[in-house]
DSSP file (Angstrom, degrees, kcal/mol; ACC not computed):
  #  RESIDUE AA STRUCTURE BP1 BP2  ACC     N-H-->O    O-->H-N    N-H-->O    O-->H-N    TCO  KAPPA ALPHA  PHI   PSI    X-CA   Y-CA   Z-CA
    1    1 A M              0   0    0      0, 0.0     2,-0.1     0, 0.0     0, 0.0   0.000 360.0 360.0 360.0 140.5    2.7  -17.4    6.9
    2    2 A A        -     0   0    0      1,-0.1     3,-0.1     3,-0.0     0, 0.0  -0.369 360.0-105.3 -73.3 148.0    0.8  -15.5    4.3
    3    3 A K        -     0   0    0      1,-0.1    -1,-0.1    -2,-0.1     3,-0.0  -0.533  41.6-109.5 -70.8 133.8    2.4  -14.8    0.9
    4    4 A P        -     0   0    0      0, 0.0     2,-0.5     0, 0.0    -1,-0.1  -0.349  34.8-104.6 -66.0 146.7    3.5  -11.2    0.5
    5    5 A M        -     0   0    0      4,-0.1     2,-0.2    -3,-0.1    51,-0.1  -0.595  39.8-154.9 -75.1 120.6    1.5   -9.1   -1.8
    6    6 A Q     >  -     0   0    0     -2,-0.5     4,-1.9     1,-0.1     3,-0.3  -0.536  27.0-111.5 -94.1 162.0    3.5   -8.6   -5.1
    7    7 A A  H  > S+     0   0    0      1,-0.2     4,-2.4     2,-0.2     5,-0.1   0.849 118.1  57.2 -61.4 -35.1    3.1   -5.7   -7.5
    8    8 A D  H  > S+     0   0    0      1,-0.2     4,-0.8     2,-0.2    -1,-0.2   0.889 106.3  49.4 -64.0 -37.9    1.6   -8.1  -10.1
    9    9 A D  H >4 S+     0   0    0     -3,-0.3     3,-0.5     1,-0.2     4,-0.3   0.890 111.4  49.6 -65.6 -39.1   -1.1   -9.1   -7.6
   10   10 A I  H >< S+     0   0    0     -4,-1.9     3,-1.8     1,-0.2    -2,-0.2   0.878 102.6  60.5 -68.0 -38.6   -1.8   -5.4   -6.9
   11   11 A R  H 3< S+     0   0    0     -4,-2.4    -1,-0.2     1,-0.3    -2,-0.2   0.746  99.0  58.4 -63.5 -22.3   -2.0   -4.5  -10.6
   12   12 A E  T << S+     0   0    0     -4,-0.8    -1,-0.3    -3,-0.5    -2,-0.2   0.628  93.0  89.4 -79.5 -13.6   -4.9   -7.0  -10.9
   13   13 A M  S <  S-     0   0    0     -3,-1.8     2,-0.1    -4,-0.3    -3,-0.0  -0.443  83.7-109.5 -82.8 156.7   -6.9   -5.0   -8.3
   14   14 A L     >  -     0   0    0     -2,-0.1     4,-2.3     1,-0.1     5,-0.2  -0.473  29.0-112.6 -78.5 156.9   -9.2   -2.1   -9.1
   15   15 A D  H  > S+     0   0    0      1,-0.2     4,-2.7     2,-0.2     5,-0.2   0.906 118.3  52.1 -56.8 -43.6   -8.2    1.4   -8.1
   16   16 A A  H  > S+     0   0    0      1,-0.2     4,-2.2     2,-0.2    -1,-0.2   0.890 109.3  49.7 -62.4 -39.0  -11.0    1.6   -5.5
   17   17 A D  H  > S+     0   0    0      2,-0.2     4,-2.3     1,-0.2    -1,-0.2   0.890 110.3  50.5 -66.5 -38.9   -9.8   -1.7   -3.9
   18   18 A I  H  X S+     0   0    0     -4,-2.3     4,-2.4     2,-0.2    -2,-0.2   0.933 111.0  48.3 -64.3 -45.5   -6.2   -0.4   -3.8
   19   19 A R  H  X S+     0   0    0     -4,-2.7     4,-2.1     1,-0.2    -2,-0.2   0.905 111.6  50.1 -62.4 -40.7   -7.3    2.8   -2.1
   20   20 A A  H  X S+     0   0    0     -4,-2.2     4,-2.2     1,-0.2    -1,-0.2   0.904 110.5  49.9 -63.2 -41.3   -9.4    0.9    0.4
   21   21 A R  H  X S+     0   0    0     -4,-2.3     4,-2.6     2,-0.2    -2,-0.2   0.885 108.1  53.4 -65.2 -39.0   -6.5   -1.5    1.2
   22   22 A I  H  X S+     0   0    0     -4,-2.4     4,-2.6     2,-0.2    -1,-0.2   0.923 108.7  49.6 -60.7 -44.0   -4.2    1.5    1.7
   23   23 A I  H  X S+     0   0    0     -4,-2.1     4,-2.2     2,-0.2    -2,-0.2   0.923 111.1  49.5 -62.0 -44.4   -6.6    3.0    4.2
   24   24 A E  H  X S+     0   0    0     -4,-2.2     4,-2.3     1,-0.2    -2,-0.2   0.936 113.5  45.5 -58.9 -47.2   -6.8   -0.4    6.1
   25   25 A L  H  X S+     0   0    0     -4,-2.6     4,-2.6     1,-0.2    -1,-0.2   0.874 110.5  53.1 -67.5 -37.1   -3.0   -0.7    6.2
   26   26 A E  H  X S+     0   0    0     -4,-2.6     4,-2.4     2,-0.2    -1,-0.2   0.902 110.1  48.9 -63.4 -40.2   -2.6    2.9    7.3
   27   27 A E  H  X S+     0   0    0     -4,-2.2     4,-2.5     2,-0.2    -2,-0.2   0.921 112.2  47.7 -64.9 -43.3   -5.0    2.3   10.2
   28   28 A E  H  X S+     0   0    0     -4,-2.3     4,-2.4     1,-0.2    -2,-0.2   0.909 111.8  50.5 -63.3 -41.0   -3.2   -0.8   11.2
   29   29 A R  H  X S+     0   0    0     -4,-2.6     4,-2.6     2,-0.2    -2,-0.2   0.902 109.8  50.6 -63.1 -41.6    0.1    1.0   11.1
   30   30 A F  H  X S+     0   0    0     -4,-2.4     4,-2.6     2,-0.2    -2,-0.2   0.939 110.7  48.7 -61.1 -47.3   -1.2    3.8   13.2
   31   31 A R  H  X S+     0   0    0     -4,-2.5     4,-2.7     1,-0.2    -2,-0.2   0.907 112.6  48.4 -60.8 -41.7   -2.5    1.4   15.8
   32   32 A L  H  X S+     0   0    0     -4,-2.4     4,-2.7     2,-0.2    -1,-0.2   0.917 111.9  48.3 -65.6 -42.7    0.8   -0.5   15.9
   33   33 A R  H  X S+     0   0    0     -4,-2.6     4,-1.1     2,-0.2    -2,-0.2   0.913 113.3  48.4 -63.3 -40.9    2.8    2.7   16.2
   34   34 A F  H  X S+     0   0    0     -4,-2.6     4,-0.7     1,-0.2     3,-0.5   0.930 114.1  45.3 -64.2 -45.8    0.5    3.9   19.0
   35   35 A R  H >X S+     0   0    0     -4,-2.7     4,-2.4     1,-0.2     3,-0.8   0.866 108.8  57.8 -65.5 -36.2    0.7    0.6   20.9
   36   36 A G  H 3< S+     0   0    0     -4,-2.7    -1,-0.2     1,-0.2    -2,-0.2   0.763 100.8  57.1 -66.0 -25.0    4.5    0.6   20.3
   37   37 A A  H 3< S+     0   0    0     -4,-1.1    -1,-0.2    -3,-0.5    -2,-0.2   0.752 116.6  33.8 -76.0 -23.5    4.8    3.9   22.1
   38   38 A T  H << S+     0   0    0     -3,-0.8    -2,-0.2    -4,-0.7    -1,-0.1   0.700 129.7   7.1-105.3 -23.8    3.1    2.4   25.3
   39   39 A Q  S  < S-     0   0    0     -4,-2.4    -1,-0.3    -5,-0.1     2,-0.1  -0.982  86.5 -82.2-153.6 159.9    4.3   -1.2   25.3
   40   40 A P        -     0   0    0      0, 0.0     2,-0.2     0, 0.0    -3,-0.1  -0.416  47.6-122.7 -67.0 140.7    6.8   -3.5   23.5
   41   41 A L        -     0   0    0      1,-0.1    -9,-0.0    -5,-0.1    -5,-0.0  -0.575   2.8-139.0 -83.8 146.2    5.4   -4.9   20.2
   42   42 A E  S    S+     0   0    0      1,-0.3    -1,-0.1    -2,-0.2     0, 0.0   0.901 101.7  20.8 -67.1 -41.2    5.2   -8.7   19.7
   43   43 A D    >   +     0   0    0      1,-0.1     3,-1.8    -3,-0.0     4,-0.3  -0.760  66.9 175.5-131.1  84.9    6.4   -8.3   16.1
   44   44 A P  T >> S+     0   0    0      0, 0.0     3,-1.0     0, 0.0     4,-0.5   0.752  78.7  66.1 -65.5 -22.2    8.2   -4.9   15.6
   45   45 A L  H 3> S+     0   0    0      1,-0.2     4,-2.1     2,-0.2     3,-0.2   0.657  80.8  80.6 -72.3 -13.5    9.1   -5.9   12.0
   46   46 A R  H <> S+     0   0    0     -3,-1.8     4,-2.6     1,-0.2    -1,-0.2   0.854  86.0  58.6 -59.5 -34.9    5.4   -5.7   11.2
   47   47 A L  H <> S+     0   0    0     -3,-1.0     4,-2.3    -4,-0.3    -1,-0.2   0.915 106.1  47.5 -60.5 -42.9    5.7   -1.9   11.0
   48   48 A R  H  X S+     0   0    0     -4,-0.5     4,-2.2    -3,-0.2    -2,-0.2   0.911 111.4  50.5 -65.1 -42.6    8.3   -2.3    8.2
   49   49 A V  H  X S+     0   0    0     -4,-2.1     4,-2.3     1,-0.2    -2,-0.2   0.918 111.2  48.6 -62.2 -43.8    6.2   -4.8    6.4
   50   50 A L  H  X S+     0   0    0     -4,-2.6     4,-2.5     1,-0.2     5,-0.2   0.917 109.7  52.0 -62.2 -43.6    3.2   -2.5    6.5
   51   51 A R  H  X S+     0   0    0     -4,-2.3     4,-2.2     1,-0.2    -1,-0.2   0.903 111.3  47.3 -60.2 -41.9    5.2    0.5    5.3
   52   52 A K  H  X S+     0   0    0     -4,-2.2     4,-2.4     2,-0.2    -1,-0.2   0.886 110.8  51.0 -69.2 -38.9    6.5   -1.5    2.3
   53   53 A K  H  X S+     0   0    0     -4,-2.3     4,-2.4     2,-0.2    -2,-0.2   0.923 111.2  48.5 -63.4 -43.1    3.0   -2.8    1.4
   54   54 A I  H  X S+     0   0    0     -4,-2.5     4,-2.6     1,-0.2    -2,-0.2   0.920 112.1  49.1 -62.9 -43.6    1.6    0.8    1.5
   55   55 A A  H  X S+     0   0    0     -4,-2.2     4,-2.2    -5,-0.2    -1,-0.2   0.899 110.3  51.2 -63.0 -40.7    4.5    2.0   -0.6
   56   56 A R  H  X S+     0   0    0     -4,-2.4     4,-1.8     2,-0.2    -2,-0.2   0.912 111.6  47.2 -63.4 -43.2    3.9   -0.8   -3.1
   57   57 A L  H  X S+     0   0    0     -4,-2.4     4,-2.1     1,-0.2    -2,-0.2   0.922 112.6  49.1 -63.5 -45.0    0.2    0.0   -3.4
   58   58 A N  H  X S+     0   0    0     -4,-2.6     4,-2.5     1,-0.2    -2,-0.2   0.865 107.9  55.5 -63.8 -35.6    0.9    3.7   -3.8
   59   59 A T  H  X S+     0   0    0     -4,-2.2     4,-2.5     2,-0.2    -1,-0.2   0.920 107.3  48.1 -63.1 -44.7    3.5    3.0   -6.5
   60   60 A V  H  X S+     0   0    0     -4,-1.8     4,-2.1     2,-0.2    -1,-0.2   0.914 112.2  49.7 -64.3 -42.0    0.9    1.0   -8.6
   61   61 A L  H  X S+     0   0    0     -4,-2.1     4,-2.2     1,-0.2    -2,-0.2   0.924 111.5  49.0 -60.9 -43.4   -1.6    3.8   -8.2
   62   62 A R  H  X S+     0   0    0     -4,-2.5     4,-2.4     1,-0.2     5,-0.2   0.891 108.6  53.4 -63.9 -39.8    1.0    6.4   -9.3
   63   63 A E  H  X S+     0   0    0     -4,-2.5     4,-2.2     1,-0.2    -1,-0.2   0.912 109.3  49.4 -60.1 -42.4    1.9    4.2  -12.3
   64   64 A R  H  X S+     0   0    0     -4,-2.1     4,-2.2     2,-0.2    -2,-0.2   0.905 111.5  47.1 -66.1 -41.7   -1.7    4.1  -13.4
   65   65 A T  H  X S+     0   0    0     -4,-2.2     4,-1.9     2,-0.2    -1,-0.2   0.895 114.1  47.0 -69.7 -37.4   -2.2    7.9  -13.1
   66   66 A S  H  X S+     0   0    0     -4,-2.4     4,-2.0     2,-0.2    -1,-0.2   0.855 112.1  50.7 -71.8 -32.6    1.0    8.7  -15.0
   67   67 A A  H  X S+     0   0    0     -4,-2.2     4,-2.0    -5,-0.2    -2,-0.2   0.878 109.2  52.0 -68.8 -37.4    0.1    6.1  -17.7
   68   68 A G  H  X S+     0   0    0     -4,-2.2     4,-1.9     2,-0.2    -2,-0.2   0.895 110.0  48.3 -64.3 -40.7   -3.3    7.7  -18.0
   69   69 A R  H  X S+     0   0    0     -4,-1.9     4,-2.4     1,-0.2     5,-0.2   0.898 109.9  52.2 -66.4 -40.1   -1.7   11.2  -18.4
   70   70 A A  H  X S+     0   0    0     -4,-2.0     4,-1.8     1,-0.2    -2,-0.2   0.885 109.6  49.6 -64.7 -37.9    0.7    9.8  -21.0
   71   71 A L  H  X S+     0   0    0     -4,-2.0     4,-0.9     1,-0.2    -1,-0.2   0.898 113.4  45.3 -68.0 -39.6   -2.2    8.3  -23.0
   72   72 A T  H  < S+     0   0    0     -4,-1.9     4,-0.2     1,-0.2    -2,-0.2   0.868 114.8  47.0 -73.9 -35.1   -4.2   11.5  -22.9
   73   73 A S  H >< S+     0   0    0     -4,-2.4     3,-0.7     1,-0.2    -1,-0.2   0.828 113.4  47.6 -77.2 -30.4   -1.3   13.8  -23.8
   74   74 A S  H 3< S+     0   0    0     -4,-1.8    -1,-0.2    -5,-0.2    -2,-0.2   0.663 100.7  68.7 -81.9 -15.2   -0.1   11.6  -26.7
   75   75 A G  T 3<        0   0    0     -4,-0.9    -1,-0.2     1,-0.2    -2,-0.2   0.551 360.0 360.0 -80.6  -7.0   -3.6   11.3  -28.1
   76   76 A T    <         0   0    0     -3,-0.7    -1,-0.2    -4,-0.2    -2,-0.1   0.457 360.0 360.0 -95.4 360.0   -3.8   15.0  -29.2
């Protein structure tokens, strides 16, 4: 089983890579939700894992943008 992506691992990624990963995970989540509506899923907990990964990625992006704002506002 693959090691779950931790926030420290995400912080090492570039913003563009994080955004690309979010798009990939959102697409996978959409496909799983769509398939789950028509047939039983093999691993229904996968939806929860995807949701948490997306939230973790979005959190790191949000931290970076708020840190950027704090640096620009304190620099004046």
